[in-house]
C-alpha positions as a Markdown table, in Angstrom:
| # | Residue | x | y | z |
|---|---|---|---|---|
| 1 | Met | -34.6 | 11.0 | 59.5 |
| 2 | Asp | -35.8 | 8.2 | 57.2 |
| 3 | Asn | -38.7 | 10.5 | 56.2 |
| 4 | Lys | -36.2 | 13.2 | 55.0 |
| 5 | Arg | -34.4 | 10.6 | 52.8 |
| 6 | Glu | -37.6 | 9.4 | 51.3 |
| 7 | Ser | -38.8 | 12.8 | 50.5 |
| 8 | Ala | -35.4 | 13.7 | 49.0 |
| 9 | Ser | -35.4 | 10.7 | 46.7 |
| 10 | Ile | -38.8 | 11.6 | 45.4 |
| 11 | Val | -37.7 | 15.0 | 44.1 |
| 12 | Pro | -38.2 | 14.9 | 40.3 |
| 13 | Leu | -35.1 | 15.2 | 38.2 |
| 14 | Pro | -34.9 | 18.0 | 35.7 |
| 15 | Glu | -35.8 | 17.0 | 32.2 |
| 16 | Ile | -33.0 | 16.4 | 29.8 |
| 17 | Pro | -33.8 | 17.8 | 26.4 |
| 18 | Ala | -34.0 | 15.1 | 23.7 |
| 19 | Ile | -31.2 | 15.2 | 21.2 |
| 20 | Asp | -32.4 | 15.4 | 17.7 |
| 21 | Ala | -30.1 | 13.0 | 15.8 |
| 22 | Arg | -30.8 | 14.6 | 12.4 |
| 23 | Ala | -29.9 | 18.1 | 13.7 |
| 24 | Asp | -26.8 | 16.6 | 15.3 |
| 25 | Ala | -25.7 | 14.9 | 12.1 |
| 26 | Gln | -26.4 | 18.2 | 10.1 |
| 27 | Ser | -24.2 | 20.2 | 12.5 |
| 28 | Phe | -21.4 | 17.6 | 12.3 |
| 29 | Asp | -21.6 | 17.7 | 8.5 |
| 30 | Ala | -21.5 | 21.5 | 8.5 |
| 31 | Phe | -18.5 | 21.3 | 10.9 |
| 32 | Ile | -16.6 | 18.9 | 8.6 |
| 33 | Arg | -17.3 | 21.1 | 5.5 |
| 34 | Ser | -16.1 | 24.2 | 7.3 |
| 35 | Gln | -12.9 | 22.6 | 8.6 |
| 36 | Phe | -11.6 | 20.7 | 5.6 |
| 37 | Arg | -9.7 | 23.5 | 3.8 |
| 38 | Gly | -8.1 | 24.8 | 7.0 |
| 39 | Leu | -7.1 | 21.3 | 8.0 |
| 40 | Val | -5.5 | 20.6 | 4.7 |
| 41 | Gln | -3.6 | 23.9 | 5.0 |
| 42 | Phe | -2.5 | 22.9 | 8.5 |
| 43 | Leu | -1.3 | 19.5 | 7.3 |
| 44 | Arg | 0.6 | 20.8 | 4.3 |
| 45 | Thr | 3.6 | 21.6 | 6.5 |
| 46 | Arg | 3.4 | 18.2 | 8.2 |
| 47 | Thr | 3.1 | 16.0 | 5.1 |
| 48 | Ala | 5.2 | 15.3 | 2.0 |
| 49 | Ser | 2.8 | 16.6 | -0.6 |
| 50 | Glu | -0.6 | 18.3 | -1.2 |
| 51 | Gln | -2.1 | 14.9 | -2.0 |
| 52 | Asp | -0.8 | 13.5 | 1.3 |
| 53 | Ala | -2.2 | 16.5 | 3.2 |
| 54 | Glu | -5.7 | 15.9 | 1.6 |
| 55 | Asp | -5.5 | 12.2 | 2.3 |
| 56 | Ala | -4.5 | 12.9 | 6.0 |
| 57 | Ala | -7.4 | 15.4 | 6.3 |
| 58 | Gln | -9.9 | 12.9 | 4.9 |
| 59 | Glu | -8.6 | 10.1 | 7.2 |
| 60 | Ser | -8.7 | 12.5 | 10.2 |
| 61 | Met | -12.3 | 13.4 | 9.5 |
| 62 | Thr | -13.2 | 9.8 | 9.1 |
| 63 | Lys | -11.7 | 9.0 | 12.4 |
| 64 | Leu | -13.5 | 11.9 | 14.0 |
| 65 | Leu | -16.8 | 10.2 | 13.1 |
| 66 | Arg | -16.2 | 7.8 | 16.1 |
| 67 | Tyr | -16.4 | 10.8 | 18.5 |
| 68 | Arg | -19.4 | 12.5 | 16.9 |
| 69 | Glu | -21.9 | 11.3 | 19.5 |
| 70 | Ser | -19.6 | 10.9 | 22.5 |
| 71 | Glu | -18.0 | 14.3 | 22.4 |
| 72 | Pro | -19.7 | 17.7 | 22.5 |
| 73 | Pro | -19.4 | 19.9 | 19.4 |
| 74 | Ser | -17.2 | 22.3 | 21.3 |
| 75 | Ala | -14.5 | 19.6 | 21.5 |
| 76 | Trp | -14.6 | 18.5 | 17.8 |
| 77 | Lys | -12.1 | 21.0 | 16.5 |
| 78 | Gln | -9.4 | 20.3 | 19.0 |
| 79 | Leu | -10.0 | 16.5 | 18.7 |
| 80 | Leu | -9.9 | 16.8 | 14.9 |
| 81 | Tyr | -6.5 | 18.6 | 14.9 |
| 82 | Arg | -5.0 | 16.1 | 17.4 |
| 83 | Ile | -6.2 | 13.2 | 15.2 |
| 84 | Ala | -4.7 | 15.0 | 12.1 |
| 85 | Val | -1.3 | 15.4 | 13.8 |
| 86 | Asn | -1.3 | 11.7 | 14.6 |
| 87 | Val | -2.3 | 10.7 | 11.1 |
| 88 | Ala | 0.5 | 12.9 | 9.7 |
| 89 | His | 3.0 | 11.2 | 12.0 |
| 90 | Asp | 1.7 | 7.8 | 10.9 |
| 91 | Gln | 2.1 | 8.7 | 7.3 |
| 92 | Phe | 5.7 | 9.9 | 7.9 |
| 93 | Arg | 6.6 | 6.7 | 9.8 |
| 94 | Ala | 5.1 | 4.6 | 7.0 |
| 95 | Ser | 7.1 | 6.5 | 4.4 |
| 96 | Leu | 10.3 | 5.9 | 6.3 |
| 97 | Thr | 9.8 | 2.1 | 6.5 |
| 98 | His | 8.7 | 2.0 | 2.8 |
| 99 | Arg | 11.9 | 3.7 | 1.8 |
| 100 | Arg | 14.0 | 1.4 | 3.9 |
| 101 | Lys | 12.6 | -1.6 | 2.1 |
| 102 | Glu | 13.6 | 0.0 | -1.3 |
| 103 | His | 17.2 | 0.6 | -0.1 |
| 104 | Val | 19.8 | -1.6 | -1.7 |
| 105 | Ala | 23.3 | -1.6 | -0.1 |
| 106 | Leu | 26.1 | -1.4 | -2.7 |
| 107 | Asp | 28.9 | -2.2 | -0.3 |
| 108 | Gly | 30.9 | -5.1 | -1.5 |
| 109 | Leu | 29.2 | -5.4 | -4.9 |
| 110 | Asp | 31.1 | -5.3 | -8.2 |
| 111 | Ile | 29.2 | -2.6 | -10.0 |
| 112 | Ala | 31.5 | -2.3 | -13.0 |
| 113 | Ala | 33.1 | -5.6 | -13.9 |
| 114 | Ser | 36.3 | -4.9 | -15.9 |
| 115 | Glu | 37.1 | -8.6 | -16.6 |
| 116 | His | 35.0 | -8.7 | -19.8 |
| 117 | Thr | 36.4 | -7.4 | -23.1 |
| 118 | Pro | 34.3 | -5.2 | -25.4 |
| 119 | Glu | 33.8 | -8.2 | -27.7 |
| 120 | Gln | 32.6 | -10.4 | -24.9 |
| 121 | Arg | 30.2 | -7.7 | -23.8 |
| 122 | Ala | 28.9 | -7.3 | -27.4 |
| 123 | Ala | 28.4 | -11.0 | -27.7 |
| 124 | Tyr | 26.6 | -11.2 | -24.4 |
| 125 | Asp | 24.3 | -8.2 | -25.4 |
| 126 | Gln | 23.5 | -10.0 | -28.7 |
| 127 | Gln | 22.7 | -13.2 | -26.8 |
| 128 | Val | 20.4 | -11.3 | -24.4 |
| 129 | Thr | 18.7 | -9.6 | -27.3 |
| 130 | Arg | 18.0 | -13.0 | -29.0 |
| 131 | Leu | 16.8 | -14.4 | -25.7 |
| 132 | Ser | 14.4 | -11.4 | -25.1 |
| 133 | Lys | 13.0 | -11.8 | -28.6 |
| 134 | Ala | 12.5 | -15.6 | -28.1 |
| 135 | Ile | 10.8 | -15.0 | -24.8 |
| 136 | Leu | 8.4 | -12.6 | -26.5 |
| 137 | Glu | 7.6 | -15.3 | -29.1 |
| 138 | Leu | 6.6 | -17.9 | -26.5 |
| 139 | Pro | 2.9 | -18.8 | -26.1 |
| 140 | Pro | 1.3 | -16.4 | -23.6 |
| 141 | Lys | 0.8 | -19.0 | -20.8 |
| 142 | Cys | 4.4 | -20.4 | -21.2 |
| 143 | Gln | 5.8 | -16.8 | -21.3 |
| 144 | Arg | 3.9 | -15.9 | -18.1 |
| 145 | Val | 5.0 | -19.0 | -16.2 |
| 146 | Tyr | 8.6 | -18.6 | -17.4 |
| 147 | Leu | 8.8 | -14.9 | -16.4 |
| 148 | Leu | 7.3 | -15.6 | -13.0 |
| 149 | Lys | 10.0 | -18.2 | -12.4 |
| 150 | Arg | 13.0 | -16.4 | -13.9 |
| 151 | Ala | 12.2 | -12.7 | -13.3 |
| 152 | His | 10.2 | -13.0 | -10.0 |
| 153 | Asp | 12.0 | -16.1 | -8.6 |
| 154 | Met | 8.7 | -17.7 | -7.6 |
| 155 | Ser | 8.4 | -21.4 | -6.7 |
| 156 | His | 6.3 | -23.8 | -8.8 |
| 157 | Ala | 3.7 | -23.8 | -6.1 |
| 158 | Gln | 3.6 | -20.0 | -5.9 |
| 159 | Ile | 3.3 | -19.8 | -9.7 |
| 160 | Ala | 0.5 | -22.4 | -9.7 |
| 161 | Glu | -1.4 | -20.4 | -7.1 |
| 162 | His | -0.8 | -17.1 | -8.9 |
| 163 | Cys | -2.0 | -18.4 | -12.2 |
| 164 | Gly | -4.7 | -20.7 | -10.9 |
| 165 | Ile | -3.2 | -23.8 | -12.5 |
| 166 | Ser | -1.7 | -27.0 | -11.1 |
| 167 | Val | 2.0 | -27.5 | -10.2 |
| 168 | Lys | 2.2 | -30.1 | -12.9 |
| 169 | Met | 0.9 | -27.6 | -15.5 |
| 170 | Val | 3.5 | -25.1 | -14.3 |
| 171 | Glu | 6.2 | -27.7 | -14.9 |
| 172 | Lys | 4.8 | -28.5 | -18.4 |
| 173 | His | 4.8 | -24.8 | -19.3 |
| 174 | Leu | 8.4 | -24.3 | -18.1 |
| 175 | Ala | 9.6 | -27.4 | -20.0 |
| 176 | Thr | 7.9 | -26.1 | -23.2 |
| 177 | Ala | 9.3 | -22.6 | -22.7 |
| 178 | Leu | 12.9 | -23.9 | -22.1 |
| 179 | Ala | 12.7 | -26.3 | -25.1 |
| 180 | Gln | 11.5 | -23.4 | -27.4 |
| 181 | Leu | 14.1 | -21.0 | -26.0 |
| 182 | Arg | 17.0 | -23.5 | -26.5 |
| 183 | Arg | 15.8 | -24.2 | -30.0 |
| 184 | Lys | 15.7 | -20.5 | -30.9 |
| 185 | Val | 18.7 | -19.3 | -28.9 |
| 186 | Gly | 20.9 | -22.4 | -28.6 |
| 187 | Asp | 22.5 | -24.1 | -25.7 |
| 188 | Ser | 25.3 | -21.5 | -25.4 |
| 189 | Ser | 23.0 | -19.5 | -23.1 |
| 190 | Lys | 22.2 | -22.2 | -20.5 |
| 191 | Asp | 23.3 | -19.7 | -17.7 |
| 192 | Thr | 21.0 | -17.1 | -19.2 |
| 193 | Leu | 18.0 | -19.4 | -19.5 |
């Protein structure tokens, strides 16, 4: 009985043909080229625009590269389309969350304030125009620091990091900007400055 096991284990295994990596890469490239237009067409109904469809197709084909050697060529097409559906879903979910971040609720906000007279509004508009002109006349570094603080509500440390300068220099630029703006616009606009 042991003799039979020994003779069975000595049986030579059939030779597995060597895979030519270059031929495999060429067939994968040919597959990708032949599938691109059809995949874009397939994705058009699943994405927001032609550009999104092309982006999703490109991303899908890039992801398929991971499976080029582990999956047989007969499975590539089905795998490609499954990846494409997932990519289109990911794009859709990303667009939903992106739009949510842009949403501004208007509930409870006074959109049109009726407490200002036309004269007050005109005076305010003139003050804003003078201030805008004065900001444009600031030295470039002072102007940049001032706008980062006022328009983007950045802290002194954030401005320093963004501009590559020290916090002390940020304070100096802000002080210079405020002094010049008060000189050109006057103290009547303290709330605006």
